[in-house]
matplotlib code that plots the C-alpha trace (Angstrom):
import matplotlib.pyplot as plt

x = [-14.9, -14.8, -14.6, -17.7, -18.9, -17.5, -19.7, -19.6, -18.2, -21.1, -20.7, -21.2, -18.2, -15.8, -12.4, -13.1, -16.4, -14.8, -12.0, -14.6, -16.5, -13.2, -12.5, -15.8, -15.1, -11.8, -9.8, -8.5, -5.1, -4.3, -6.0, -4.1, -0.8, -1.6, -3.5, -2.0, 0.2, 3.6, 6.8, 9.3, 12.9, 15.4, 17.0, 13.8, 14.1, 12.6, 9.3, 7.4, 4.3, 5.3, 3.3, 6.1, 6.2, 6.4, 7.8, 5.5, 5.1, 4.7, 1.7, 1.9, -1.6, -3.2, -4.9, -8.2, -6.7, -6.3, -3.2, -0.3, 2.3, 4.2, 7.6, 9.5, 10.8, 7.4, 4.1, 2.0, 0.4, -1.0, -4.3, -6.0, -8.9, -11.1, -10.9, -12.4, -16.1, -17.1, -18.0, -14.3, -13.0, -16.2, -15.7, -12.3, -13.4, -16.3, -14.3, -10.9, -11.8, -15.4, -14.6, -11.9, -13.6, -13.9, -10.6, -7.3, -5.3, -5.9, -9.4, -9.9, -13.3, -11.9, -8.9, -11.1, -13.4, -10.4, -9.0, -12.4, -12.8, -9.3, -10.0, -13.4, -13.3, -9.6, -10.5, -7.6, -8.3, -6.6, -7.6, -5.3, -6.7, -6.3, -3.8, -1.8, -1.8, -0.6, 2.3, 3.4, 3.1, 4.7, 7.6, 8.3, 11.9, 10.7, 7.5, 7.9, 4.4, 5.9, 7.2, 4.6, 6.3, 4.6, 7.3, 6.4, 2.7, 3.4, 5.6, 3.0, 0.2, 2.3, 3.2, -0.5, -1.5, 1.2, 0.1, -3.4, -2.3, -0.5, -2.7, -6.4, -8.5, -8.8, -5.0, -4.5, -7.2, -5.8, -2.3, -3.6, -5.5, -2.4, 0.0, -1.5, -0.5, -3.1, -1.0, 0.8, 3.3, 0.6, 0.4, -2.4, -6.0, -5.2, -3.2, -5.4, -8.4, -6.7, -5.4, -8.4, -11.2, -9.5, -10.5, -9.2, -10.1, -12.2, -14.6, -15.0, -18.5, -19.7, -19.3, -15.8, -14.7, -15.9, -14.0, -10.8, -11.6, -11.8, -8.2, -6.0, -6.8, -5.1, -4.3, -3.6, -6.6, -9.0, -7.5, -10.6, -9.0, -7.4, -10.1, -13.3, -15.7, -13.8, -13.5, -17.2, -18.1, -15.9, -17.0, -20.6, -19.6, -18.0, -21.2, -23.2, -21.0, -21.3, -25.1, -24.9, -22.7, -25.0, -22.9, -25.5, -29.2, -30.7, -31.6, -28.1, -26.5, -28.8, -28.1, -24.4, -24.5, -26.4, -23.8, -21.7, -17.9, -16.4, -12.7, -10.8, -9.3, -5.5, -5.3, -6.6, -3.5, -3.2, -0.2, 2.4, 5.7, 7.8, 5.9, 6.6, 10.3, 10.2, 8.4, 10.7, 13.7, 11.9, 10.7, 14.1, 15.7, 13.1, 14.4, 11.4, 12.6, 9.7, 11.6, 11.4, 7.7, 4.7, 4.1, 1.4, 2.6, -0.2, 0.6, -0.8, -1.5, -5.0, -6.0, -8.1, -5.3, -2.6, -4.6, -5.3, -1.6, -0.5, -3.2, -2.5, 1.2, 0.8, -1.8, 0.2, 3.4, 1.4, -0.2, 3.2, 4.7, 1.8, 2.0, 3.1, 6.7, 7.7, 11.3, 12.5, 10.5, 8.9, 10.2, 12.8, 15.8, 19.1, 21.8, 24.2, 23.4, 20.0, 16.7, 15.6, 12.2, 10.4, 10.0, 8.0, 7.3, 4.1, 3.7, 0.5, 0.2, -2.1, -0.7, -2.1, -0.3, 2.4, 0.8, 1.8, -1.4, 0.3, 3.8, 4.8, 8.5, 8.4, 6.3, 7.0, 8.4, 9.0, 11.3, 13.0, 12.6, 14.6, 12.4, 12.6, 10.3, 12.6, 16.1, 15.8, 17.3, 16.1, 15.7, 12.2, 12.2, 9.5, 7.8, 10.5, 9.1, 6.4, 9.2, 10.6, 7.2, 6.5, 9.8, 8.8, 5.2, 6.6, 8.9, 6.0, 5.5, 1.8, 0.3, -0.9, 2.5, 3.7, 6.7, 8.6, 9.1, 12.0, 15.5, 17.8, 21.5, 23.0, 26.7, 28.4, 32.0, 34.8, 33.1, 30.3, 26.7, 23.4, 20.4, 17.2, 14.7, 11.1, 10.1, 8.2, 11.2, 9.3, 8.9, 5.5, 6.7, 4.9, 2.4, 1.3, 3.2, 0.1, 0.1, 3.9, 3.5, 0.5, 2.4, 5.6, 7.8, 11.4, 13.1, 10.6, 11.4, 15.1, 14.8, 12.6, 15.1, 17.9, 16.0, 14.9, 18.1, 18.8, 19.8, 16.3, 14.7, 16.7, 15.8, 12.1, 12.4, 14.2, 11.6, 8.9, 10.7, 13.0, 16.1, 18.0, 20.9, 20.0, 23.0, 23.6, 23.2, 20.5, 19.4, 18.3, 15.3, 14.1, 14.7, 18.2, 19.2, 18.1, 15.5, 14.1, 10.4, 9.0, 10.7, 9.8, 6.1, 6.3, 7.7, 4.6, 2.4, 2.7, 1.0, -2.0, -2.3, -1.7, 2.0, 2.9, 5.8, 5.2, 7.3, 6.3, 5.0, 4.5, 4.0, 1.2, 2.0, 3.4, 1.8, 3.1, 1.2, -0.8, -1.9, 0.4, 1.7, 5.5, 6.2, 4.0, 5.2, 3.6, 3.2, 5.7, 3.8, 3.7, 6.0, 5.5, 7.2, 5.3, 3.1, -0.4, -1.3, 1.7, 0.8, -2.8, -1.8, 0.8, -1.6, -4.3, -1.8, -1.2, -5.0, -4.7, -1.9, -4.4, -7.4, -5.8, -2.1, 0.2, -1.6, -5.1, -4.7, -4.9, -7.9, -9.9, -9.4, -10.7, -14.4, -15.1, -16.5, -13.0, -10.6, -7.3, -3.9, -0.6, 2.5, 4.1, 7.9, 10.2, 14.0, 15.8, 16.8, 13.3, 14.7, 12.4, 8.8, 6.8, 3.6, 2.7, -0.9, -3.1, -6.7, -7.7, -6.9, -4.3, -1.0, 0.3, 3.3, 4.4, 7.8, 8.6, 11.9, 14.6, 16.8, 19.8, 18.7, 18.0, 15.4, 12.0, 10.7, 11.0, 8.6, 8.1, 6.4, 5.1, 1.7, 1.1, 2.8, 2.8, -0.2, -2.7, -1.3, -1.7, -5.1, -6.4, -5.1, -6.6, -9.8, -10.2, -9.4, -11.8, -14.7, -14.6, -14.6, -17.0, -16.1, -14.0, -12.6, -9.6, -10.6, -8.5, -6.7, -7.0, -5.0, -5.9, -7.8, -9.7, -10.0, -11.8, -9.3, -9.0, -7.0, -5.4, -4.1, -3.8, -5.6, -8.9, -11.9, -14.4, -17.8, -16.3, -14.3, -15.9, -17.1, -14.7, -11.7, -12.8, -11.2, -10.6, -7.0, -5.8, -3.4, -1.6, -3.3, -1.3, -0.3, -3.6, -4.1, -4.4, -2.8, 0.1, 3.3, 4.9, 6.8, 10.4, 9.6, 6.8, 8.9, 7.7, 4.2, 5.3, 5.9, 7.7, 10.9, 13.7, 16.6]
y = [-25.1, -26.3, -23.7, -22.6, -25.4, -28.3, -31.2, -33.5, -37.0, -39.4, -42.5, -44.8, -43.2, -43.9, -45.4, -48.7, -49.2, -48.3, -50.8, -53.5, -52.7, -52.9, -56.3, -57.6, -56.5, -58.3, -55.1, -54.5, -55.9, -53.5, -50.6, -51.0, -51.2, -47.9, -46.1, -47.3, -44.7, -44.9, -44.7, -42.5, -43.3, -41.0, -40.4, -38.8, -35.0, -33.1, -31.4, -32.0, -31.2, -27.6, -24.7, -22.4, -18.8, -19.2, -16.7, -13.8, -11.4, -7.7, -6.5, -3.4, -1.9, 0.8, 3.7, 1.8, -1.4, -3.2, -5.4, -4.0, -6.7, -8.4, -8.2, -11.0, -14.5, -16.2, -15.0, -15.4, -13.1, -14.9, -13.7, -14.6, -17.1, -14.7, -12.2, -14.6, -15.3, -18.7, -20.1, -19.9, -22.4, -24.5, -24.8, -26.4, -28.6, -29.8, -31.0, -31.9, -33.3, -33.5, -35.1, -32.4, -31.4, -35.0, -36.8, -36.5, -35.7, -39.0, -39.9, -43.6, -43.6, -42.0, -44.3, -47.4, -46.3, -45.8, -49.2, -50.8, -49.1, -50.1, -53.7, -54.0, -51.9, -50.9, -47.3, -45.7, -42.4, -40.4, -40.1, -37.5, -35.0, -31.2, -31.7, -34.3, -32.0, -29.1, -31.2, -32.2, -28.7, -27.0, -29.4, -30.9, -31.5, -33.8, -35.2, -35.5, -36.3, -37.5, -40.4, -43.2, -45.5, -46.8, -45.1, -41.7, -42.3, -43.4, -40.3, -38.0, -39.6, -39.3, -35.7, -34.9, -36.4, -34.5, -31.3, -31.9, -32.3, -29.0, -26.7, -26.0, -26.9, -23.2, -22.7, -25.7, -24.6, -21.1, -22.4, -24.7, -21.9, -19.7, -22.5, -24.4, -23.6, -22.2, -22.4, -19.6, -19.4, -18.3, -19.6, -19.1, -17.9, -14.2, -13.9, -16.5, -14.4, -11.3, -12.8, -14.9, -12.6, -9.2, -8.9, -9.7, -13.1, -11.4, -10.4, -13.8, -14.9, -18.6, -19.3, -17.7, -19.6, -22.8, -22.1, -21.7, -24.8, -26.7, -26.0, -27.9, -31.2, -29.9, -26.2, -26.4, -28.5, -26.4, -23.0, -20.8, -18.6, -21.2, -23.8, -22.1, -24.9, -27.5, -25.2, -24.4, -28.1, -28.8, -25.6, -26.7, -30.1, -28.2, -26.2, -29.4, -30.9, -27.8, -28.2, -31.9, -31.3, -28.5, -25.5, -24.1, -24.2, -25.6, -22.1, -20.8, -23.7, -23.3, -19.5, -20.1, -22.7, -20.3, -17.6, -17.3, -17.8, -14.3, -14.0, -10.8, -9.2, -9.4, -12.0, -9.5, -7.4, -3.9, -4.2, -1.9, -3.8, -0.7, 1.0, -2.1, -1.6, 2.1, 1.5, -1.3, 1.1, 3.9, 1.7, 0.2, 3.7, 4.6, 1.6, -0.7, -4.3, -5.0, -7.8, -9.8, -9.8, -9.1, -5.5, -3.7, -0.8, 1.5, 3.6, 6.6, 4.6, 4.9, 1.6, 3.2, 5.5, 2.8, 0.3, 3.1, 4.0, 0.4, -0.2, 3.1, 2.5, -1.1, -0.1, 3.0, 1.0, -1.8, 0.7, 2.2, -1.2, -2.2, 0.9, 0.4, 1.2, 0.3, -0.5, -2.0, -5.2, -6.9, -6.5, -9.2, -9.9, -9.1, -11.6, -9.1, -5.9, -4.5, -5.6, -4.0, -2.8, 0.4, 1.3, 3.9, 5.3, 6.9, 9.0, 10.5, 12.4, 14.6, 18.2, 19.5, 17.0, 15.3, 11.9, 9.6, 8.0, 5.8, 4.9, 2.5, 2.0, 0.1, -2.1, -5.4, -5.8, -9.5, -8.8, -5.7, -4.4, -1.3, 1.6, 4.2, 6.6, 6.8, 5.8, 7.0, 10.3, 11.5, 14.8, 16.3, 18.3, 21.0, 19.9, 22.1, 25.2, 26.0, 26.9, 29.4, 30.9, 31.1, 33.1, 35.4, 36.0, 36.6, 39.2, 41.1, 39.5, 39.0, 36.0, 38.1, 39.7, 39.6, 37.4, 36.3, 32.7, 33.3, 32.0, 32.6, 32.4, 32.4, 32.9, 30.3, 30.0, 29.2, 30.9, 28.4, 29.3, 27.6, 27.9, 26.3, 25.1, 23.8, 20.2, 21.0, 22.8, 26.1, 29.4, 31.0, 34.6, 36.9, 35.3, 35.7, 34.2, 32.0, 30.7, 30.1, 27.8, 26.0, 25.3, 24.6, 27.0, 26.5, 29.8, 31.7, 29.7, 30.1, 33.9, 34.2, 32.3, 34.5, 37.7, 36.8, 35.0, 31.3, 31.6, 33.0, 30.1, 27.5, 29.2, 29.0, 25.4, 24.6, 26.4, 24.4, 21.2, 20.2, 18.6, 17.9, 20.1, 22.4, 23.2, 26.9, 26.5, 28.0, 24.4, 23.9, 26.1, 23.3, 20.5, 19.4, 18.7, 15.3, 14.9, 12.1, 11.4, 11.3, 14.5, 16.2, 15.5, 16.7, 20.0, 20.5, 20.5, 24.3, 24.9, 22.8, 23.9, 27.6, 27.9, 25.5, 23.1, 19.6, 16.6, 13.1, 10.7, 7.0, 5.7, 6.8, 4.6, 1.2, -1.0, -4.1, -7.4, -6.0, -3.0, -0.5, 2.3, 1.9, 4.6, 7.5, 9.3, 12.7, 14.8, 17.7, 21.0, 22.7, 25.6, 28.7, 28.4, 30.5, 33.6, 32.1, 34.5, 33.3, 29.7, 30.4, 32.2, 29.6, 26.8, 28.6, 28.8, 25.1, 24.6, 26.0, 23.5, 20.6, 22.4, 23.6, 22.8, 19.9, 18.0, 17.6, 13.8, 14.0, 16.3, 13.8, 11.1, 13.2, 14.1, 17.6, 18.7, 18.1, 21.0, 19.8, 21.5, 20.1, 20.2, 17.9, 17.3, 15.6, 15.5, 16.7, 13.2, 11.8, 9.5, 10.7, 11.7, 13.2, 14.6, 16.1, 16.9, 18.0, 18.2, 20.1, 17.1, 15.1, 15.7, 12.9, 12.5, 9.8, 9.2, 6.8, 5.8, 3.0, 2.3, 3.0, 6.2, 6.0, 7.3, 5.9, 6.4, 9.3, 12.0, 10.7, 13.3, 13.6, 14.7, 11.5, 8.9, 10.2, 12.5, 9.7, 7.7, 10.5, 11.3, 7.8, 7.8, 11.2, 10.2, 7.0, 8.9, 11.7, 9.2, 8.5, 12.1, 15.0, 17.9, 20.6, 23.9, 26.2, 29.5, 32.6, 34.0, 37.6, 40.0, 38.8, 40.7, 39.1, 40.8, 39.5, 39.5, 38.7, 35.4, 36.3, 39.7, 39.4, 42.8, 43.8, 42.2, 44.7, 44.5, 43.2, 40.3, 37.0, 34.8, 32.0, 34.4, 35.7, 34.4, 35.4, 36.4, 36.7, 39.5, 40.2, 43.4, 46.3, 44.5, 44.4, 46.6, 50.2, 49.8, 52.0, 50.2, 49.4, 46.2, 46.1, 43.8, 46.0, 46.4, 42.9, 44.3, 47.0, 44.6, 41.5, 40.4, 41.3, 39.1]
z = [34.8, 31.2, 28.4, 26.5, 24.3, 26.5, 27.7, 30.7, 29.9, 30.0, 32.2, 29.3, 27.6, 30.5, 29.5, 31.3, 29.4, 26.1, 26.7, 27.5, 24.3, 22.3, 24.0, 22.9, 19.3, 19.4, 19.0, 22.5, 22.0, 19.1, 20.9, 24.1, 22.2, 20.6, 23.3, 26.6, 28.4, 26.9, 29.0, 27.3, 27.5, 29.2, 25.8, 24.3, 23.7, 26.6, 27.1, 23.8, 25.8, 26.4, 24.8, 23.7, 22.5, 18.7, 16.3, 15.5, 12.6, 13.0, 11.1, 8.9, 8.5, 6.5, 8.2, 8.1, 9.5, 6.2, 6.0, 4.0, 4.9, 7.6, 9.1, 10.8, 10.3, 10.3, 9.1, 12.3, 14.8, 17.8, 19.3, 22.5, 22.3, 24.3, 21.5, 19.0, 18.5, 20.0, 16.6, 15.5, 18.0, 17.7, 13.9, 14.4, 17.2, 15.2, 12.2, 13.9, 17.3, 18.3, 21.7, 22.4, 25.7, 26.9, 26.2, 28.0, 24.9, 23.1, 21.8, 22.6, 20.8, 17.7, 17.4, 18.0, 15.2, 13.0, 13.8, 13.1, 9.8, 8.8, 9.8, 8.2, 5.1, 4.6, 5.0, 6.8, 8.5, 11.1, 14.7, 16.0, 18.5, 18.4, 21.3, 19.3, 16.2, 18.4, 19.7, 16.2, 14.8, 17.7, 18.2, 14.7, 15.7, 18.5, 17.1, 13.4, 12.0, 8.7, 10.7, 10.5, 13.0, 16.2, 18.3, 17.0, 17.6, 21.2, 21.9, 20.4, 22.6, 25.7, 25.0, 24.3, 27.6, 29.4, 27.8, 28.9, 32.5, 32.5, 30.4, 30.2, 27.1, 26.4, 26.4, 24.1, 21.7, 21.6, 20.9, 18.2, 16.4, 16.5, 15.4, 12.5, 8.9, 6.4, 3.2, 1.4, 4.3, 6.7, 10.3, 12.7, 12.5, 12.6, 9.4, 7.7, 8.4, 7.1, 4.0, 2.9, 4.1, 4.6, 8.3, 11.7, 13.1, 15.7, 12.9, 11.2, 10.5, 11.0, 7.3, 7.2, 10.3, 8.7, 5.5, 7.5, 9.5, 6.3, 5.4, 7.9, 6.2, 3.1, 2.9, -0.8, -1.8, 0.2, -0.4, -0.7, -3.3, -5.5, -5.1, -4.0, -4.9, -2.9, 0.0, 0.0, -0.1, 2.9, 4.6, 4.4, 5.9, 8.8, 9.3, 9.2, 11.9, 14.0, 13.8, 14.6, 17.6, 19.0, 18.2, 15.7, 15.4, 12.2, 11.1, 11.8, 9.9, 6.9, 6.8, 7.0, 4.2, 2.0, 2.4, -0.8, -0.4, -0.8, -0.3, -0.1, -3.2, -3.5, -0.8, 1.7, 1.4, 0.1, -2.2, -0.7, -0.3, -0.8, 2.1, 4.3, 3.5, 4.4, 7.7, 8.7, 8.4, 10.2, 13.0, 13.6, 13.6, 16.3, 18.3, 17.8, 16.8, 14.4, 12.8, 16.0, 15.6, 17.7, 16.8, 14.9, 12.8, 11.9, 8.8, 7.0, 3.8, 2.3, 0.8, -2.0, -3.0, -2.8, -4.9, -7.4, -7.6, -8.2, -10.8, -12.6, -12.8, -14.1, -16.6, -17.8, -18.4, -20.1, -22.5, -23.3, -24.1, -26.3, -28.5, -32.1, -32.6, -29.0, -29.6, -26.3, -26.5, -23.6, -20.1, -19.4, -17.3, -19.0, -19.3, -17.8, -16.0, -14.8, -16.1, -19.3, -18.2, -18.3, -14.6, -12.7, -9.3, -7.8, -4.6, -3.2, 0.1, 2.1, 1.4, 4.7, 7.0, 4.9, 5.5, 2.7, 1.3, -1.4, -2.5, -5.3, -6.0, -9.2, -11.6, -9.8, -6.3, -6.8, -9.8, -8.3, -4.8, -5.5, -4.3, -7.0, -5.2, -2.2, -3.5, -7.1, -8.3, -11.7, -13.6, -13.1, -16.3, -16.6, -13.4, -11.7, -13.4, -10.8, -8.4, -11.0, -11.6, -7.8, -7.4, -10.2, -8.9, -5.4, -6.9, -8.5, -11.9, -12.8, -14.5, -17.4, -18.0, -21.6, -22.0, -25.2, -26.2, -28.5, -29.2, -26.2, -25.8, -22.3, -21.9, -19.8, -18.4, -20.7, -23.6, -23.9, -24.6, -23.5, -25.9, -24.5, -27.1, -26.9, -27.3, -30.5, -32.0, -32.4, -30.6, -29.9, -29.6, -27.3, -24.9, -21.3, -18.4, -17.7, -21.2, -21.1, -18.1, -19.6, -22.8, -20.9, -23.0, -22.0, -23.0, -20.9, -17.7, -18.2, -18.8, -15.7, -13.6, -14.7, -14.1, -10.5, -9.8, -9.7, -6.0, -5.3, -7.2, -5.3, -2.0, -2.9, -3.7, -0.5, 1.6, -0.2, 1.1, -1.8, -0.3, -3.5, -4.5, -7.4, -9.5, -10.2, -13.9, -16.2, -17.2, -13.6, -14.4, -16.7, -14.2, -15.1, -11.5, -10.2, -7.4, -5.3, -6.4, -2.8, -1.8, -5.0, -4.6, -1.0, -2.2, -4.3, -1.1, -0.6, -3.9, -2.8, 0.8, 0.6, 1.1, 3.9, 3.7, 5.2, 6.1, 4.8, 7.4, 6.9, 10.5, 12.7, 15.7, 16.7, 19.3, 21.0, 21.5, 24.4, 22.3, 24.2, 22.0, 22.0, 19.3, 18.1, 15.0, 15.5, 12.4, 12.1, 12.1, 8.7, 8.2, 6.1, 2.7, 0.2, 0.4, 0.3, -2.5, -4.6, -4.0, -5.1, -8.3, -9.4, -8.6, -10.7, -13.5, -13.2, -13.5, -16.9, -17.6, -17.1, -18.6, -21.8, -21.8, -21.6, -18.8, -20.3, -20.1, -16.3, -16.4, -18.5, -15.8, -12.9, -12.4, -13.7, -10.3, -8.7, -9.0, -10.5, -11.1, -12.2, -14.3, -16.8, -17.2, -19.7, -19.6, -22.7, -23.8, -23.2, -20.5, -17.8, -17.9, -15.0, -13.9, -10.5, -9.9, -7.1, -5.9, -2.7, -0.5, -2.4, -4.2, -6.4, -8.8, -11.2, -12.9, -15.7, -17.1, -17.3, -14.3, -16.6, -18.2, -21.9, -24.3, -23.5, -27.0, -29.5, -28.5, -25.0, -22.9, -19.3, -20.7, -22.6, -20.3, -16.7, -16.6, -17.3, -14.4, -11.9, -13.4, -12.9, -9.3, -8.4, -10.2, -8.2, -5.0, -5.8, -6.3, -2.6, -1.6, -2.1, -4.4, -2.8, -3.8, -3.4, -1.8, -2.6, 0.4, 1.5, -0.5, -3.9, -6.5, -9.4, -12.8, -16.0, -18.8, -22.5, -22.7, -26.0, -25.0, -21.3, -21.0, -19.5, -21.2, -22.7, -24.4, -27.6, -26.0, -26.9, -24.0, -25.1, -24.5, -21.1, -18.0, -14.4, -13.5, -10.0, -8.8, -5.6, -4.4, -5.8, -9.0, -10.8, -13.9, -12.9, -9.5, -8.6, -9.4, -6.0, -6.9, -7.9, -10.8, -12.2, -15.4, -16.3, -16.7, -19.2, -22.1, -23.3, -21.7, -24.0, -25.1]

ax = plt.figure().add_subplot(projection="3d")
ax.plot(x, y, z, "-o")
ax.set_aspect("equal")
plt.show()
């Protein structure tokens, strides 16, 4: 039985009658020379008629099925003809080989017409069938279509006839659709559909199928992204041919031709090359040979968040480099050594599961594929302070405790001293612990770390998920020890989710060509890391940091209805700037700096450079989600206080100074002191 869309060969179109007609036209001698069955010599390379298994790509997909990238030696993923709408194959048959279902591999009528045109008008046009095109594309080392000799033509025709004897029309058409090039290094209908229209080939409309069918004649000239007008013109011709050959009704053809040509943004790919690198390594470690092709890797990446992360980083760096006084000049490749470019990394993840929603390892993967988010190690600056404050709150210190931001001298071995200062060169004196974190006052963080113990701070950070070694020095309280950006953002998850540590996850599952799951990367269950009450209090303090403190640039970029918390960070030499922020369903962090550490610019700060990047990302992600809220866990008590004094508000306290403070039950004002660190609530920390 012929495949759908085939027709019975009419008697009048039999080879004998065609040859007779050609004879009458005086063309039979040439036609027989070209069309008669050719006898191949014994020296001819074997089996050019065979349909072979061609190299495949492994697809890397976002969580919604969007294409992230490919792995493997060739960019192709074969799909069965049965999975495609009928109009996909019909579009290619209509424009490439309208007698595909009638000929034996060589179209006598087509070649005769081509010969006649050449003889009468000088118009030279091809008459190759889909089968001949497949032979040439599948076996270029045997049938080189660049060779214009008669010998090549005869070998191709013989191979096409032999192929037709051994394979069905459906098998040949399927192989053709999966073999042909579509420009940009793409092979086959599946990747072409995903790149040009952002969807699997199984979802192509008539108009989209016709646009792709327009391309084999010249993939560059009819590229629907580069040359949309030319593609649409030829697309409409393909649609007209489909109507003429009975594949479409007049109404269907007219509707398809009226359809605007809409290609996918970013070539149908969610830009995530650093993610592709990560999943390749993880898949191969799991024993799945994704580089050999034919697999589908389904990741945890959210396309909206990933695109927002890429855009936010690129825009943030561009704004920095365009500022007056930028002294490093434009990004350029150095004559010796690394590129002299301001770089960055962005990570976003679901704090409840650890699923990575976005990862960007640099400003331009094509210029530098080094993954700064995964392989970089940089000082986090004051973004480390929440771990210090969490240790202190867990030990009994309250957010309204009076602390002193004053000069501090810490004795070090060998008679040295360490004196932390603030970025603005001043000291604020007495203020509340909440205010000290919001303003990111350095001496307070160092004093707290020393009082609760640096070992305790390091332990809290490790339980939260931080894998980096934290040096046992006072400066570590200010983020002097280097961290990996991905891991550091992961360690912030307990502040967002109520105290549970998570593991980052990129791969959901991997499927083979048949759709069978060959690897499932199940999420690691969260583990307790912080007292939920401590996590809530410190996060609430970080909300002040974005509402009134150093992170306000992030707050401006996120809708007011979306709760936001976060912390800025800047290394002492202004070589690293950070911001890590969170909403109820996303934690995101950004780092900026040079690969070879040096000052970014005088006065560089995480609040002005990194916070806007994370704010834009979280703002874009929040626009697709409803407003959420953080609910206080059991065991917390709320009290209305005076922001200036940190004491209970009374009838004379202005509305502008009133705020709600949260206390672990038993630490609120008036409660019996039952905590070992209750001394902190009796007055400023002394020096």
